[in-house]
Backbone as ProteinMPNN parsed JSONL, in Angstrom:
{"seq_chain_A": "MAKFFMYGKYSQEAIKSISPGRTKMALDLIAKSGGKVESMYALLGKYDVVLITDFPAVADVMKASLALNKLTNITFTSFSAISIEEFDKITV", "coords_chain_A": {"N_chain_A": [[1.125, -1.102, 0.136], [0.425, 2.583, -0.671], [1.226, 5.203, 0.298], [-0.868, 8.409, 0.601], [-1.807, 11.34, 0.893], [-4.754, 13.211, 0.402], [-6.111, 16.45, 0.312], [-8.664, 18.311, 0.934], [-11.084, 20.827, -0.614], [-13.87, 22.443, 0.521], [-16.918, 23.099, -1.194], [-19.579, 25.176, -1.452], [-22.318, 24.262, -1.34], [-21.074, 21.396, -0.156], [-20.547, 22.45, 2.381], [-22.814, 22.744, 3.987], [-23.705, 20.238, 4.334], [-21.983, 19.55, 6.417], [-21.94, 16.826, 7.685], [-22.01, 14.488, 10.891], [-23.086, 11.724, 9.607], [-22.076, 12.015, 7.131], [-19.136, 11.635, 7.084], [-18.941, 9.043, 7.453], [-20.468, 7.952, 5.448], [-17.916, 9.054, 3.728], [-16.016, 7.293, 4.642], [-16.58, 5.136, 4.481], [-16.506, 4.683, 1.695], [-14.066, 4.779, 0.461], [-12.46, 2.536, 1.539], [-14.56, 0.554, 0.59], [-13.209, 1.628, -2.253], [-10.931, 0.086, -1.825], [-9.428, 1.703, -0.232], [-7.744, 2.284, 2.972], [-8.159, 4.756, 5.523], [-5.952, 7.02, 7.554], [-5.85, 8.81, 9.054], [-7.852, 11.906, 9.755], [-8.329, 14.999, 9.421], [-9.307, 18.821, 10.397], [-8.474, 21.983, 8.706], [-7.216, 24.986, 8.525], [-6.863, 27.178, 6.243], [-5.257, 26.992, 2.588], [-6.207, 24.519, 1.665], [-9.331, 22.615, 3.321], [-10.139, 20.651, 4.05], [-7.917, 17.537, 5.605], [-6.704, 13.645, 4.66], [-5.304, 11.718, 5.256], [-4.173, 8.656, 4.149], [-3.432, 4.744, 2.501], [-3.489, 3.747, -0.692], [-3.77, 0.713, -3.267], [-2.577, 1.675, -5.531], [-2.208, 4.713, -7.675], [-4.342, 4.344, -9.643], [-6.504, 3.677, -7.807], [-7.232, 5.464, -6.229], [-7.367, 8.366, -7.199], [-9.829, 6.959, -8.452], [-11.217, 6.742, -5.536], [-11.364, 10.096, -5.339], [-12.738, 10.775, -7.319], [-15.183, 9.923, -6.589], [-15.403, 10.995, -4.29], [-15.808, 12.986, -4.744], [-18.634, 13.402, -5.865], [-20.271, 12.504, -4.003], [-19.089, 13.992, -1.751], [-19.112, 16.87, -2.431], [-17.133, 17.849, -1.966], [-13.017, 19.16, -3.583], [-10.747, 16.997, -3.959], [-7.109, 17.513, -3.797], [-4.421, 15.416, -4.83], [-1.53, 13.625, -2.794], [0.682, 11.91, -2.724], [3.366, 9.748, -0.694], [5.99, 9.455, 0.595], [7.633, 7.298, 3.383], [10.667, 9.641, 5.545], [12.408, 7.741, 6.365], [12.214, 5.908, 4.173], [12.573, 7.496, 1.916], [15.464, 8.456, 2.806], [16.824, 6.526, 2.327], [16.929, 6.248, -0.972], [18.602, 8.3, -1.326], [20.698, 8.128, -0.883]], "CA_chain_A": [[-0.523, 0.109, 0.152], [0.977, 3.797, -0.854], [0.877, 6.654, 1.071], [-1.409, 9.591, -0.171], [-2.134, 13.294, 1.571], [-5.574, 13.907, 0.056], [-6.558, 17.722, 0.439], [-10.002, 18.651, 0.083], [-12.018, 21.867, -0.25], [-15.757, 22.587, 0.454], [-17.374, 24.175, -1.659], [-20.83, 25.988, -0.842], [-22.719, 22.845, -1.407], [-20.48, 20.92, 0.883], [-20.356, 23.426, 3.296], [-24.238, 22.912, 4.073], [-23.963, 18.883, 4.537], [-21.562, 18.742, 6.841], [-22.419, 15.626, 8.88], [-20.822, 12.818, 10.969], [-23.457, 10.295, 8.647], [-21.126, 11.957, 5.677], [-18.238, 11.166, 6.883], [-18.92, 8.089, 7.858], [-20.408, 7.254, 3.946], [-16.698, 9.125, 3.043], [-14.523, 6.691, 5.249], [-16.822, 3.977, 3.177], [-16.83, 4.649, 0.357], [-12.96, 4.891, 1.344], [-13.062, 1.002, 1.9], [-14.406, 0.334, -1.147], [-12.825, 1.853, -3.295], [-9.608, -0.013, -1.844], [-8.276, 2.8, 0.631], [-8.026, 3.189, 4.655], [-7.631, 6.28, 6.194], [-5.121, 6.872, 8.92], [-6.694, 9.98, 9.585], [-8.445, 12.891, 8.707], [-8.445, 16.593, 10.214], [-9.711, 19.42, 9.394], [-6.947, 22.747, 8.078], [-7.376, 26.489, 7.982], [-6.521, 28.009, 4.644], [-6.233, 27.345, 1.774], [-7.806, 23.318, 1.902], [-10.328, 22.861, 4.141], [-9.569, 18.572, 5.343], [-6.582, 16.493, 4.987], [-7.031, 13.212, 4.634], [-3.785, 11.033, 5.401], [-4.246, 7.331, 3.162], [-3.268, 3.676, 2.009], [-4.125, 3.08, -0.721], [-2.953, 0.409, -3.765], [-2.08, 2.492, -6.453], [-2.89, 5.633, -7.836], [-5.674, 4.997, -10.139], [-7.24, 3.522, -6.668], [-6.594, 7.504, -5.473], [-7.891, 8.868, -8.526], [-11.166, 6.247, -8.262], [-11.714, 7.759, -4.376], [-11.028, 11.234, -5.199], [-13.807, 11.216, -8.162], [-16.361, 8.985, -6.061], [-15.506, 11.344, -2.874], [-16.384, 14.854, -4.71], [-20.243, 13.541, -6.02], [-20.853, 12.121, -2.293], [-19.886, 15.553, -0.167], [-18.809, 18.181, -3.328], [-15.608, 18.548, -1.863], [-12.79, 19.54, -4.236], [-9.793, 16.39, -3.403], [-6.06, 16.967, -4.673], [-3.779, 14.075, -3.439], [-0.156, 13.437, -3.552], [1.636, 10.689, -2.401], [4.242, 10.06, 0.159], [6.924, 8.363, 1.086], [8.718, 7.893, 4.419], [11.627, 10.238, 5.34], [13.405, 6.841, 6.389], [12.432, 5.732, 2.664], [13.422, 9.063, 1.116], [17.297, 8.526, 2.45], [17.536, 5.57, 1.449], [16.53, 6.366, -2.431], [19.112, 9.223, -1.917], [22.265, 7.504, -0.903]], "C_chain_A": [[1.099, 1.287, 0.066], [0.727, 4.323, -0.179], [0.509, 7.807, 0.497], [-1.825, 10.455, 0.997], [-3.6, 13.252, 0.618], [-6.671, 14.896, 0.633], [-7.934, 18.103, 0.038], [-10.49, 20.308, 0.524], [-13.426, 22.301, -0.569], [-15.475, 23.027, -0.749], [-18.745, 24.584, -0.772], [-21.428, 24.624, -0.138], [-22.427, 22.125, -0.325], [-20.456, 21.165, 2.273], [-22.345, 23.284, 4.803], [-24.504, 20.709, 4.348], [-22.944, 17.878, 4.844], [-22.067, 17.938, 7.973], [-21.958, 14.777, 9.374], [-21.633, 11.558, 10.582], [-22.863, 10.275, 7.934], [-20.05, 11.705, 5.996], [-18.049, 10.056, 7.201], [-18.857, 7.508, 6.03], [-19.141, 7.497, 3.554], [-15.722, 7.199, 3.399], [-15.345, 5.317, 4.114], [-16.38, 3.621, 2.461], [-14.755, 4.311, -0.157], [-12.13, 3.26, 0.39], [-13.065, 0.695, 0.778], [-13.712, 0.369, -2.41], [-10.999, 1.332, -2.648], [-8.834, 0.428, -0.484], [-8.331, 2.164, 1.797], [-7.125, 4.345, 4.824], [-7.03, 5.618, 7.704], [-5.319, 7.927, 9.795], [-6.959, 11.268, 9.261], [-8.762, 14.292, 10.022], [-8.475, 18.326, 9.251], [-8.799, 21.201, 9.738], [-7.915, 23.987, 8.326], [-6.394, 26.583, 6.923], [-6.483, 27.59, 3.914], [-6.882, 25.618, 1.282], [-8.246, 23.718, 3.397], [-10.372, 21.87, 5.643], [-8.575, 18.321, 4.791], [-6.949, 15.316, 5.308], [-6.017, 11.665, 4.92], [-4.625, 8.89, 5.319], [-3.572, 6.398, 3.007], [-3.818, 3.462, 0.701], [-3.082, 2.399, -2.457], [-1.987, 0.446, -5.12], [-2.975, 3.564, -7.127], [-4.245, 5.351, -8.783], [-7.017, 4.82, -8.68], [-7.629, 5.491, -5.97], [-7.419, 8.425, -6.673], [-9.801, 8.411, -8.419], [-11.89, 7.373, -7.128], [-12.067, 9.327, -4.65], [-12.7, 11.554, -6.046], [-15.004, 10.96, -7.09], [-16.938, 10.125, -4.704], [-16.382, 12.738, -3.339], [-17.882, 14.898, -5.227], [-20.924, 12.969, -4.895], [-21.295, 13.557, -1.759], [-19.378, 16.817, -1.332], [-18.264, 18.796, -2.657], [-14.699, 17.644, -2.63], [-11.245, 18.726, -3.823], [-8.766, 16.711, -4.764], [-4.998, 16.396, -3.977], [-2.377, 14.244, -4.077], [0.647, 12.103, -2.499], [2.584, 10.693, -2.207], [4.894, 8.974, 0.337], [7.672, 8.876, 2.719], [9.891, 8.812, 4.768], [12.756, 8.767, 5.373], [13.14, 6.435, 4.723], [13.08, 6.431, 1.318], [15.109, 8.742, 1.144], [17.826, 7.256, 2.019], [17.593, 5.332, -0.159], [17.656, 7.659, -2.202], [20.557, 8.761, -1.124], [23.042, 6.624, -2.104]], "O_chain_A": [[2.247, 1.077, 0.457], [-0.364, 4.002, 0.294], [1.373, 8.395, -0.154], [-2.176, 9.926, 2.051], [-3.072, 13.288, -0.493], [-7.715, 14.569, 1.197], [-8.26, 18.187, -1.146], [-10.323, 20.854, 1.614], [-13.95, 22.46, -1.672], [-14.405, 23.285, -1.3], [-18.873, 24.311, 0.421], [-21.223, 24.1, 0.957], [-23.283, 22.052, 0.557], [-20.367, 20.324, 3.168], [-22.636, 23.659, 5.939], [-25.612, 20.196, 4.502], [-22.694, 16.73, 4.478], [-22.53, 18.39, 9.02], [-21.35, 13.994, 8.643], [-21.242, 10.457, 10.967], [-22.553, 9.177, 7.472], [-19.483, 11.363, 4.958], [-16.856, 9.778, 7.32], [-17.924, 6.967, 5.437], [-18.662, 6.528, 2.964], [-15.139, 6.382, 2.686], [-14.762, 4.732, 3.202], [-15.855, 2.52, 2.293], [-14.441, 3.609, -1.118], [-11.593, 3.044, -0.697], [-12.125, 0.538, -0.001], [-13.618, -0.466, -3.31], [-10.011, 2.012, -2.924], [-7.971, -0.187, 0.142], [-9.138, 1.236, 1.737], [-6.001, 4.712, 4.482], [-7.254, 4.672, 8.459], [-5.041, 7.974, 10.993], [-6.235, 11.791, 8.414], [-9.282, 14.302, 11.137], [-8.016, 18.771, 8.199], [-8.56, 21.535, 10.898], [-9.145, 23.934, 8.317], [-5.278, 26.064, 6.878], [-7.636, 27.265, 3.629], [-7.915, 25.537, 0.617], [-7.87, 24.547, 4.226], [-10.479, 21.921, 6.868], [-8.238, 18.719, 3.676], [-7.648, 15.354, 6.321], [-6.483, 10.579, 4.574], [-5.275, 8.227, 6.127], [-2.463, 6.786, 3.376], [-4.884, 2.857, 0.818], [-2.122, 3.025, -2.907], [-1.117, -0.301, -5.568], [-4.199, 3.451, -7.189], [-5.187, 6.133, -8.654], [-8.034, 5.498, -8.533], [-8.389, 6.209, -5.32], [-8.189, 9.287, -6.251], [-10.745, 9.197, -8.341], [-12.642, 8.32, -7.357], [-13.098, 9.756, -4.133], [-13.586, 12.284, -5.6], [-15.733, 11.913, -6.815], [-18.068, 10.24, -4.23], [-17.236, 13.358, -2.704], [-18.501, 15.961, -5.181], [-22.155, 12.966, -4.87], [-22.348, 14.133, -1.486], [-19.308, 17.904, -0.76], [-18.467, 19.993, -2.456], [-14.791, 16.422, -2.744], [-10.401, 19.499, -3.373], [-8.979, 16.512, -5.96], [-4.644, 16.699, -2.837], [-2.032, 14.69, -5.171], [0.925, 12.061, -1.301], [3.309, 11.333, -2.969], [4.514, 7.806, 0.264], [8.051, 9.966, 3.145], [10.472, 8.757, 3.684], [13.718, 8.68, 4.61], [14.084, 6.754, 4.0], [13.701, 6.112, 0.305], [15.873, 8.724, 0.179], [18.913, 6.982, 1.512], [18.207, 4.368, -0.617], [17.606, 8.286, -3.261], [21.399, 9.648, -0.983], [24.202, 6.247, -1.941]]}, "name": "protein", "num_of_chains": 1, "seq": "MAKFFMYGKYSQEAIKSISPGRTKMALDLIAKSGGKVESMYALLGKYDVVLITDFPAVADVMKASLALNKLTNITFTSFSAISIEEFDKITV"}
């Protein structure tokens, strides 16, 4: 599994629908797309939310991102990530 940070930006419609129920539906959708959410945070600034996730492949993240947008009206920008330990190994 690969690590992805999924940064979300709320639309006005997304703000109107914020609820614990929608959060659960989003988590279920990610699981159905092959992903696992490690943690989620609300943010101040350019993005409103970040999900730290694991997915088998980039295509799975794209599938989940599109499905989440349809479900929540939140637009996601995703970035792949590796640990510093992995990074140090490849830079030697």
